[in-house]
VOTI-397603 format. One line per 2 residues: their letters; for each residue x, y, z of N, C-alpha, C, CB. Coordinates in Angstrom, 3 decimals, padded with zeros to 6 digits, m for minus. Glycine has a CB too. Example, Ala and Ser with C-alpha at 12.3 -4.5 7.8 and 13.67 -1.06 7.14 Angstrom:
# VOTI-397603
AS> 013.190:m005.690:007.800:012.300:m004.500:007.800:013.200:m003.300:007.800:011.308:m004.473:009.046 | 012.850:m002.250:007.080:013.670:m001.060:007.140:012.900:000.030:007.870:014.084:m000.598:005.725
//
This chain:
# VOTI-397603
MP> 097.299:098.782:074.243:096.842:100.092:074.741:097.029:100.136:076.257:095.337:100.354:074.360 | 097.606:101.242:076.807:097.816:101.317:078.260:096.549:101.057:079.053:098.364:102.669:078.632
LQ> 096.726:100.531:080.262:095.595:100.154:081.100:094.862:101.373:081.656:096.066:099.273:082.239 | 095.519:102.529:081.666:094.908:103.756:082.174:095.052:104.857:081.129:095.556:104.186:083.523
NW> 094.040:105.699:081.025:094.069:106.838:080.108:094.494:108.087:080.884:092.673:107.050:079.429 | 095.780:108.413:080.819:096.305:109.530:081.610:096.014:110.886:080.988:097.790:109.375:081.792
DD> 095.274:110.900:079.881:094.741:112.158:079.359:093.452:112.549:080.072:094.493:112.048:077.854 | 092.929:111.656:080.891:091.673:111.874:081.603:091.969:112.409:083.012:090.842:110.553:081.676
PQ> 091.543:113.622:083.330:091.817:114.169:084.673:091.302:113.294:085.806:091.205:115.538:084.799 | 090.216:112.552:085.564:089.667:111.723:086.627:090.589:110.572:086.990:088.319:111.188:086.221
VW> 091.341:110.068:086.021:092.310:109.008:086.306:093.381:109.530:087.256:092.954:108.482:084.998 | 093.874:110.738:086.989:094.844:111.361:087.902:094.228:111.541:089.285:095.321:112.727:087.347
AN> 093.001:112.031:089.314:092.345:112.297:090.599:092.176:111.021:091.409:090.982:112.955:090.376 | 091.795:109.930:090.747:091.596:108.670:091.452:092.912:108.127:092.002:090.953:107.643:090.524
AY> 093.959:108.181:091.182:095.263:107.687:091.627:095.795:108.540:092.775:096.268:107.681:090.458 | 095.618:109.834:092.645:096.107:110.748:093.668:095.374:110.553:094.991:095.960:112.186:093.198
KL> 094.071:110.308:094.908:093.271:110.104:096.118:093.784:108.916:096.915:091.798:109.897:095.759 | 094.153:107.830:096.233:094.664:106.649:096.929:096.026:106.932:097.545:094.756:105.457:095.971
KK> 096.871:107.680:096.836:098.175:108.045:097.401:097.981:108.878:098.666:099.026:108.827:096.365 | 097.110:109.865:098.600:096.889:110.735:099.743:096.304:109.966:100.928:095.968:111.881:099.356
AS> 095.438:108.996:100.653:094.855:108.199:101.732:095.923:107.417:102.476:093.801:107.244:101.182 | 096.937:106.954:101.753:098.011:106.181:102.381:098.989:107.070:103.143:098.762:105.379:101.328
NP> 099.201:108.311:102.645:100.192:109.205:103.240:099.612:110.617:103.323:101.515:109.198:102.414 | 098.635:110.860:104.207:097.909:112.132:104.207:098.778:113.351:104.469:096.833:112.085:105.225
NE> 099.870:113.200:105.194:100.704:114.349:105.514:101.714:114.679:104.417:101.428:114.101:106.804 | 101.870:113.749:103.472:102.892:113.927:102.441:102.327:114.584:101.193:103.512:112.591:102.081
WA> 101.029:114.424:100.989:100.430:114.857:099.736:099.528:116.060:099.936:099.648:113.725:099.108 | 099.565:116.962:098.961:098.690:118.129:098.986:097.261:117.722:098.629:099.203:119.215:098.012
DG> 096.365:118.690:098.566:094.950:118.363:098.380:094.549:118.108:096.938:094.116:119.461:098.919 | 095.409:118.374:095.994:095.061:118.125:094.604:096.303:118.043:093.750:094.135:119.207:094.080
YV> 096.196:117.329:092.648:097.382:117.127:091.814:097.512:118.258:090.808:097.316:115.768:091.086 | 098.042:119.386:091.247:098.365:120.489:090.358:099.790:120.934:090.640:097.368:121.666:090.533
RD> 100.408:121.505:089.639:101.842:121.765:089.716:102.218:122.777:090.793:102.336:122.249:088.390 | 101.320:123.728:091.079:101.720:124.832:091.947:101.314:124.643:093.403:101.135:126.106:091.435
CS> 100.884:123.443:093.799:100.448:123.277:095.193:101.255:122.216:095.925:098.973:122.915:095.241 | 102.455:121.908:095.444:103.359:120.974:096.121:102.824:119.558:096.153:103.621:121.436:097.525
MY> 103.008:118.880:095.039:102.633:117.464:094.988:103.306:116.702:096.120:103.013:116.845:093.624 | 104.578:116.965:096.340:105.302:116.332:097.437:105.827:117.395:098.390:106.460:115.466:096.903
TA> 105.798:117.122:099.672:106.755:117.788:100.545:108.020:116.943:100.594:106.165:118.006:101.976 | 107.917:115.702:100.145:109.013:114.747:100.278:109.844:114.596:099.008:108.468:113.411:100.675
AP> 109.596:115.421:097.975:110.316:115.250:096.712:111.833:115.268:096.866:109.907:116.324:095.754 | 112.403:116.205:097.628:113.867:116.180:097.769:114.384:114.874:098.363:114.320:117.337:098.635
GK> 113.668:114.354:099.363:114.099:113.103:099.972:113.958:111.919:099.040:113.322:112.850:101.222 | 112.864:111.892:098.289:112.666:110.804:097.333:113.766:110.819:096.272:111.278:110.913:096.667
AN> 114.045:112.002:095.742:115.095:112.116:094.727:116.444:111.692:095.294:115.175:113.556:094.192 | 116.724:112.094:096.527:117.992:111.736:097.149:118.143:110.235:097.295:118.118:112.398:098.500
QI> 117.056:109.550:097.647:117.091:108.091:097.762:117.376:107.446:096.403:115.758:107.564:098.334 | 116.759:107.970:095.349:117.002:107.434:094.005:118.446:107.669:093.592:116.046:108.075:092.979
IN> 118.939:108.873:093.835:120.328:109.220:093.497:121.292:108.260:094.192:120.645:110.689:093.902 | 121.081:108.035:095.480:121.980:107.164:096.234:121.870:105.709:095.793:121.687:107.273:097.719
AL> 120.653:105.268:095.504:120.458:103.875:095.099:121.135:103.573:093.764:118.969:103.558:095.008 | 121.135:104.560:092.869:121.698:104.343:091.534:123.120:104.865:091.389:120.825:104.997:090.504
GI> 123.543:105.721:092.320:124.869:106.310:092.203:124.963:107.351:091.103:125.879:105.237:091.959 | 123.910:108.150:090.933:123.887:109.168:089.879:124.922:110.241:090.182:122.476:109.797:089.743
QS> 125.704:110.601:089.149:126.778:111.578:089.269:126.468:112.830:088.452:128.108:110.966:088.818 | 127.233:113.884:088.702:127.017:115.148:087.995:127.254:115.021:086.500:127.919:116.220:088.562
TD> 128.052:114.051:086.106:128.375:113.871:084.689:127.361:113.007:083.945:129.742:113.258:084.556 | 126.372:112.483:084.657:125.389:111.598:084.036:124.315:112.392:083.294:124.740:110.704:085.093
TV> 123.621:111.689:082.417:122.437:112.231:081.745:121.269:111.312:082.083:122.649:112.343:080.177 | 120.151:111.921:082.500:119.044:111.155:083.054:117.729:111.577:082.405:118.973:111.333:084.578
GV> 117.004:110.628:081.856:115.649:110.869:081.394:114.673:110.309:082.410:115.416:110.243:080.002 | 113.652:111.091:082.759:112.595:110.623:083.651:111.329:110.530:082.806:112.401:111.586:084.902
IG> 110.892:109.318:082.552:109.786:109.061:081.638:108.495:108.868:082.441:110.080:107.813:080.752 | 107.459:109.635:082.068:106.239:109.624:082.869:106.428:110.414:084.136:105.822:108.201:083.200
GG> 107.171:111.518:084.023:107.596:112.279:085.199:106.591:113.261:085.740:108.815:113.003:084.887 | 105.350:113.244:085.221:104.333:114.151:085.742:104.775:115.598:085.630:104.014:113.816:087.191
YG> 104.595:116.357:086.700:104.989:117.759:086.714:106.476:117.954:087.016:104.164:118.508:087.728 | 107.205:116.876:087.144:108.658:116.974:087.183:109.303:117.146:088.534:109.062:118.067:086.366
WI> 108.571:116.855:089.599:109.142:117.069:090.926:110.407:116.258:091.161:108.126:116.729:091.982 | 110.353:114.959:090.893:111.518:114.112:091.163:112.654:114.434:090.189:111.135:112.617:091.064
GN> 112.336:114.573:088.904:113.371:114.896:087.929:114.066:116.199:088.248:112.783:114.963:086.547 | 113.299:117.203:088.633:113.884:118.492:088.974:114.828:118.376:090.161:112.793:119.503:089.273
QI> 114.432:117.590:091.156:115.276:117.423:092.333:116.552:116.633:092.020:114.494:116.727:093.435 | 116.457:115.663:091.120:117.672:114.942:090.712:118.668:115.918:090.095:117.334:113.804:089.705
AI> 118.161:116.817:089.242:119.037:117.807:088.607:119.635:118.760:089.636:118.265:118.602:087.550 | 118.812:119.241:090.571:119.291:120.185:091.582:120.353:119.544:092.471:118.122:120.690:092.439
QT> 120.107:118.319:092.907:120.987:117.692:093.898:122.288:117.164:093.312:120.265:116.569:094.572 | 122.286:116.820:092.015:123.501:116.246:091.424:124.188:117.185:090.444:123.170:114.955:090.724
GC> 123.435:118.124:089.869:123.997:118.966:088.825:124.045:118.287:087.471:125.368:119.396:089.209 | 123.463:117.101:087.349:123.470:116.398:086.071:122.370:116.936:085.161:123.296:114.885:086.285
VV> 122.444:116.575:083.892:121.435:116.981:082.916:120.259:116.015:083.002:122.027:117.015:081.470 | 119.054:116.559:083.167:117.846:115.754:083.308:116.810:116.229:082.294:117.284:115.839:084.757
AV> 116.148:115.281:081.655:114.997:115.580:080.801:113.785:114.854:081.367:115.262:115.159:079.313 | 112.734:115.602:081.662:111.487:115.019:082.154:110.512:114.912:080.990:110.881:115.872:083.317
VD> 109.907:113.745:080.832:109.021:113.464:079.706:107.660:113.047:080.234:109.614:112.366:078.788 | 106.608:113.671:079.736:105.250:113.208:080.037:104.330:113.665:078.916:104.754:113.747:081.424
TS> 103.623:112.726:078.313:102.758:113.035:077.178:101.304:113.260:077.573:102.833:111.926:076.171 | 100.994:113.129:078.855:099.611:113.299:079.301:099.103:114.697:078.979:099.496:113.031:080.804
AV> 097.906:114.764:078.415:097.298:116.062:078.132:097.072:116.858:079.411:095.976:115.878:077.392 | 096.813:116.161:080.522:096.616:116.839:081.804:097.892:117.556:082.211:096.190:115.836:082.899
IQ> 099.013:116.870:082.107:100.298:117.470:082.479:100.671:118.581:081.516:101.404:116.408:082.508 | 100.538:118.318:080.229:100.944:119.313:079.237:100.114:120.589:079.346:100.823:118.734:077.833
SG> 098.853:120.478:079.720:098.006:121.667:079.818:098.282:122.468:081.077:096.550:121.271:079.779 | 098.839:121.826:082.108:099.053:122.512:083.369:100.494:122.770:083.714:098.448:121.745:084.443
KA> 101.414:122.424:082.820:102.834:122.452:083.189:103.387:123.856:083.391:103.640:121.757:082.135 | 102.717:124.865:082.853:103.225:126.224:082.998:103.088:126.751:084.417:102.508:127.142:082.048
QN> 102.256:126.114:085.229:102.054:126.569:086.595:103.291:126.295:087.437:100.828:125.892:087.212 | 104.075:127.328:087.665:105.236:127.196:088.547:106.209:126.133:088.054:104.784:126.861:089.960
AD> 106.223:125.855:086.763:107.087:124.792:086.237:108.521:125.304:086.150:106.593:124.307:084.840 | 109.414:124.682:086.932:110.817:125.087:086.895:111.680:124.029:086.222:111.329:125.358:088.305
VE> 111.042:123.092:085.545:111.752:122.128:084.714:110.860:121.877:083.494:112.073:120.778:085.506 | 111.484:121.762:082.331:110.699:121.534:081.128:110.093:120.133:081.136:111.563:121.733:079.881
II> 108.825:120.034:080.759:108.159:118.746:080.647:107.976:118.482:079.157:106.780:118.724:081.424 | 108.764:117.563:078.630:108.804:117.335:077.190:107.668:116.410:076.769:110.162:116.742:076.772
NA> 106.977:116.794:075.718:105.893:115.978:075.171:106.474:115.110:074.060:104.711:116.871:074.635 | 107.090:114.001:074.456:107.786:113.134:073.502:107.349:111.688:073.698:109.319:113.260:073.659
DV> 106.883:111.076:072.635:106.457:109.679:072.675:107.676:108.791:072.429:105.335:109.398:071.618 | 108.168:108.163:073.499:109.411:107.391:073.386:109.215:106.050:072.691:109.999:107.162:074.756
TN> 107.982:105.742:072.287:107.762:104.500:071.538:108.033:104.680:070.049:106.334:104.005:071.745 | 108.417:105.894:069.633:108.814:106.071:068.234:110.154:106.793:068.151:107.735:106.853:067.454
NN> 110.796:106.685:067.007:112.135:107.243:066.836:112.180:108.741:067.050:112.654:106.922:065.470 | 111.180:109.449:066.538:111.181:110.902:066.693:111.148:111.296:068.165:109.989:111.520:065.956
GR> 110.322:110.623:068.944:110.235:110.923:070.361:111.529:110.621:071.093:109.108:110.151:070.983 | 112.128:109.490:070.778:113.394:109.133:071.431:114.493:110.118:071.058:113.815:107.705:071.048
NQ> 114.516:110.539:069.800:115.511:111.527:069.382:115.281:112.870:070.066:115.480:111.702:067.864 | 114.028:113.194:070.323:113.707:114.430:071.030:114.270:114.398:072.459:112.179:114.649:071.059
VK> 114.162:113.246:073.104:114.705:113.109:074.456:116.228:113.193:074.422:114.254:111.775:075.094 | 116.847:112.523:073.482:118.306:112.594:073.358:118.770:114.027:073.136:118.789:111.705:072.208
QA> 118.064:114.746:072.285:118.418:116.134:072.014:118.326:116.973:073.282:117.510:116.717:070.928 | 117.271:116.764:074.067:117.118:117.512:075.319:118.251:117.230:076.292:115.788:117.175:075.972
LG> 118.807:116.033:076.210:119.917:115.644:077.092:121.276:115.991:076.505:119.857:114.157:077.378 | 121.287:116.515:075.288:122.551:116.866:074.642:123.313:115.669:074.124:123.414:117.617:075.594
IT> 122.610:114.596:073.820:123.240:113.357:073.353:123.155:113.296:071.834:122.564:112.106:073.994 | 124.264:112.985:071.211:124.310:112.951:069.749:124.696:111.566:069.240:125.296:113.995:069.223
GN> 124.404:111.338:067.950:124.820:110.103:067.284:124.285:108.866:067.969:126.318:110.028:067.221 | 125.155:107.864:068.095:124.774:106.596:068.715:125.022:106.564:070.217:125.522:105.469:068.066
NK> 125.392:107.687:070.791:125.620:107.749:072.229:124.293:107.583:072.969:126.303:109.084:072.620 | 124.389:107.126:074.215:123.195:106.845:075.014:123.206:107.642:076.310:123.095:105.348:075.321
AS> 122.021:107.833:076.856:121.899:108.432:078.181:122.435:107.479:079.245:120.433:108.799:078.478 | 122.803:108.045:080.373:123.261:107.200:081.481:122.100:106.373:082.036:123.889:108.065:082.603
YM> 120.961:107.029:082.236:119.792:106.364:082.814:118.516:106.849:082.133:119.717:106.618:084.334 | 117.578:105.938:081.964:116.192:106.268:081.694:115.389:105.686:082.858:115.706:105.703:080.287
IT> 114.742:106.554:083.600:113.978:106.142:084.772:112.495:106.323:084.465:114.396:106.958:086.040 | 111.737:105.237:084.477:110.296:105.373:084.340:109.702:105.576:085.724:109.672:104.130:083.638
EE> 108.805:106.548:085.823:108.223:106.899:087.118:106.780:106.407:087.178:108.288:108.433:087.359 | 106.597:105.291:087.860:105.262:104.701:088.073:104.528:104.477:086.741:104.416:105.615:088.992
II> 105.234:103.917:085.764:104.625:103.670:084.456:104.266:102.207:084.245:105.557:104.122:083.360 | 105.152:101.292:084.631:104.983:099.916:084.165:103.708:099.260:084.684:106.170:099.092:084.576
TC> 103.206:099.700:085.830:101.951:099.136:086.322:100.755:099.577:085.475:101.733:099.541:087.775 | 100.954:100.589:084.654:099.887:101.085:083.767:099.889:100.378:082.421:100.034:102.585:083.553
LD> 100.822:099.440:082.231:100.970:098.742:080.964:100.735:097.253:081.158:102.360:098.994:080.364 | 100.283:096.580:080.096:100.273:095.123:080.172:101.687:094.614:079.928:099.273:094.510:079.144
DT> 101.909:093.327:080.086:103.271:092.784:080.018:103.928:093.034:078.659:103.250:091.288:080.307 | 103.158:092.904:077.589:103.714:093.126:076.250:104.145:094.577:076.091:102.686:092.752:075.161
EA> 103.308:095.514:076.536:103.639:096.933:076.427:104.849:097.291:077.285:102.440:097.789:076.832 | 104.936:096.703:078.471:106.079:096.976:079.336:107.375:096.472:078.705:105.874:096.328:080.711
TQ> 107.310:095.300:078.092:108.492:094.751:077.416:108.897:095.618:076.246:108.228:093.324:076.939 | 107.930:096.099:075.484:108.225:096.968:074.353:108.845:098.281:074.818:106.958:097.241:073.548
LS> 108.287:098.863:075.883:108.845:100.105:076.411:110.289:099.912:076.841:108.011:100.612:077.585 | 110.565:098.800:077.506:111.933:098.493:077.914:112.873:098.474:076.718:111.982:097.153:078.638
TF> 112.456:097.823:075.662:113.288:097.743:074.454:113.548:099.129:073.887:112.617:096.856:073.389 | 112.502:099.943:073.784:112.645:101.293:073.246:113.628:102.118:074.077:111.283:101.992:073.195
LN> 113.514:102.034:075.397:114.361:102.848:076.263:115.794:102.342:076.299:113.794:102.879:077.666 | 115.980:101.022:076.189:117.341:100.492:076.132:118.069:100.916:074.863:117.315:098.977:076.224
NI> 117.317:101.301:073.851:117.938:101.805:072.623:118.641:103.137:072.825:116.898:101.947:071.542 | 118.234:103.896:073.857:118.815:105.222:074.062:119.429:105.389:075.444:117.763:106.280:073.849
SN> 119.560:104.302:076.195:120.048:104.400:077.567:120.978:103.246:077.917:118.880:104.436:078.539 | 121.988:103.549:078.716:122.876:102.493:079.205:122.229:101.680:080.320:124.186:103.093:079.698
QV> 121.292:102.290:081.039:120.603:101.571:082.109:119.176:102.074:082.228:121.346:101.733:083.452 | 118.221:101.180:082.088:116.809:101.500:082.282:116.415:101.101:083.704:115.910:100.773:081.221
VH> 115.714:102.006:084.373:115.278:101.788:085.756:113.778:102.044:085.820:116.057:102.718:086.762 | 113.050:101.138:086.463:111.611:101.321:086.640:111.322:101.567:088.118:110.818:100.083:086.118
YT> 110.970:102.798:088.423:110.590:103.215:089.774:109.091:102.959:089.900:110.954:104.741:090.052 | 108.716:102.032:090.788:107.333:101.553:090.743:106.826:101.128:092.110:107.214:100.396:089.777
TE> 105.520:101.109:092.231:104.858:100.601:093.429:104.642:099.102:093.285:103.508:101.328:093.674 | 104.973:098.361:094.333:104.759:096.915:094.322:103.311:096.563:094.652:105.702:096.233:095.313
ID> 102.940:095.366:094.288:101.632:094.854:094.689:101.579:094.735:096.210:101.345:093.481:094.021 | 100.447:095.110:096.770:100.199:094.952:098.201:098.873:094.227:098.342:100.184:096.341:098.956
PD> 098.887:092.921:098.598:097.635:092.152:098.625:096.597:092.711:099.595:097.929:090.723:098.988 | 097.036:093.225:100.743:096.090:093.765:101.718:095.415:095.031:101.191:096.802:094.061:103.042
KL> 096.217:095.922:100.604:095.645:097.148:100.037:094.746:096.826:098.856:096.756:098.114:099.604 | 095.148:095.853:098.066:094.340:095.461:096.913:092.976:094.947:097.376:095.069:094.383:096.077
AS> 092.992:094.141:098.418:091.747:093.570:098.933:090.846:094.619:099.563:092.054:092.491:099.947 | 091.447:095.650:100.154:090.663:096.683:100.842:090.245:097.824:099.935:091.447:097.236:101.992
GN> 090.711:097.803:098.679:090.353:098.864:097.743:091.310:100.028:097.732:089.004:099.361:098.052 | 092.407:099.937:098.496:093.401:101.006:098.509:094.510:100.794:097.481:094.003:101.124:099.887
QD> 094.359:099.775:096.645:095.232:099.592:095.487:094.310:099.244:094.317:096.338:098.459:095.737 | 094.249:100.144:093.350:093.300:100.027:092.242:093.547:098.729:091.475:093.414:101.244:091.293
PN> 092.519:097.878:091.314:092.716:096.606:090.611:092.937:096.757:089.114:091.537:095.720:090.839 | 092.744:097.960:088.583:092.874:098.168:087.141:094.296:098.529:086.732:091.926:099.254:086.689
YN> 095.255:097.979:087.472:096.672:098.165:087.169:097.341:096.793:087.110:097.363:099.081:088.234 | 098.535:096.786:086.552:099.298:095.544:086.411:100.272:095.425:087.587:100.065:095.505:085.044
WK> 099.733:095.094:088.757:100.564:095.034:089.966:101.407:093.772:089.983:099.692:095.095:091.225 | 102.659:093.913:090.390:103.568:092.777:090.556:104.527:093.077:091.698:104.352:092.482:089.240
TL> 105.216:092.041:092.167:106.362:092.245:093.038:107.543:092.734:092.192:106.724:090.932:093.804 | 108.544:093.295:092.853:109.748:093.694:092.123:110.369:092.500:091.418:110.767:094.336:093.071
ED> 110.351:091.369:092.101:110.975:090.170:091.539:110.250:089.690:090.282:111.002:089.054:092.581 | 108.936:089.785:090.280:108.187:089.385:089.086:108.441:090.339:087.926:106.692:089.326:089.393
WK> 108.569:091.642:088.227:108.930:092.579:087.156:110.318:092.263:086.600:108.884:094.031:087.672 | 111.231:091.885:087.492:112.592:091.563:087.059:112.598:090.345:086.144:113.497:091.313:088.273
LL> 111.748:089.385:086.430:111.641:088.219:085.547:111.170:088.634:084.160:110.679:087.178:086.142 | 110.266:089.597:084.107:109.748:090.052:082.821:110.743:090.952:082.099:108.434:090.788:083.016
LP> 111.484:091.769:082.866:112.388:092.770:082.288:113.792:092.556:082.844:111.889:094.221:082.592 | 114.447:091.458:082.469:115.705:091.072:083.124:116.867:092.034:082.898:116.108:089.723:082.653
ND> 116.824:092.832:081.839:117.930:093.753:081.561:117.810:095.072:082.321:118.000:094.032:080.077 | 116.684:095.283:082.977:116.413:096.555:083.639:116.532:096.428:085.150:115.024:097.061:083.265
LI> 116.690:097.564:085.811:116.619:097.613:087.263:115.199:097.987:087.674:117.651:098.623:087.840 | 114.699:097.338:088.711:113.366:097.615:089.231:113.532:098.168:090.642:112.458:096.326:089.221
MS> 112.983:099.360:090.890:113.161:100.038:092.174:111.811:100.257:092.850:113.888:101.386:091.981 | 111.740:099.913:094.117:110.525:100.141:094.897:110.373:101.626:095.211:110.551:099.315:096.201
SA> 109.181:102.170:094.952:108.927:103.560:095.296:108.650:103.734:096.785:107.760:104.091:094.488 | 108.584:102.628:097.516:108.339:102.696:098.961:109.639:102.706:099.752:107.473:101.522:099.408
DY> 110.527:101.746:099.469:111.758:101.651:100.260:113.024:101.707:099.418:111.753:100.380:101.054 | 112.879:101.950:098.100:114.013:102.163:097.190:114.895:100.926:097.019:114.858:103.307:097.693
RV> 114.341:099.784:097.398:115.039:098.520:097.121:115.142:098.322:095.614:114.302:097.313:097.782 | 116.272:097.805:095.163:116.518:097.632:093.724:116.819:096.167:093.442:117.695:098.538:093.238
V> 116.162:095.628:092.425:116.493:094.271:091.979:116.807:094.317:090.494:115.323:093.270:092.272
//
């Protein structure tokens, strides 16, 4: 079972509060779709695009994409087909607010959910997406769940990428990194998930 219940609005609020404390000028006052979660979304998406070399001909799934800011920007900047997936009840209930990208409610841990994502990307038969990018998901899972998710996503993708926050011992000690997550270095995640790319959400380093 995931380490965090993302159907609970308070979990979102707590995570968002820590993000805003670290970067007060980048984050709006609350995590709702119509109040600009990022002012930096275009720049973040551009860094991901450049780090991975995403092209207009690629197909990209963003798993755990929240209200779709990064996924939407990847689509705008490259012209590629993007499917944003988030099963959180919080996201699904609020996605109509200024939503300019569809947020698919698909559980990628089962065949029906994975087929739903493939359909959204226009992928048929045994063909695979170019990329499946998880957005800040793996720290919410224990090691077994993260390994299982990797396997599921590799079934429908040529390259799985985990966009994630690294462990920061100083922030963890000061309470600015919630201890109820599975924090690791990029290198430790790579040891656990050797077939996948691990990308820092801070400096876009990839291992």
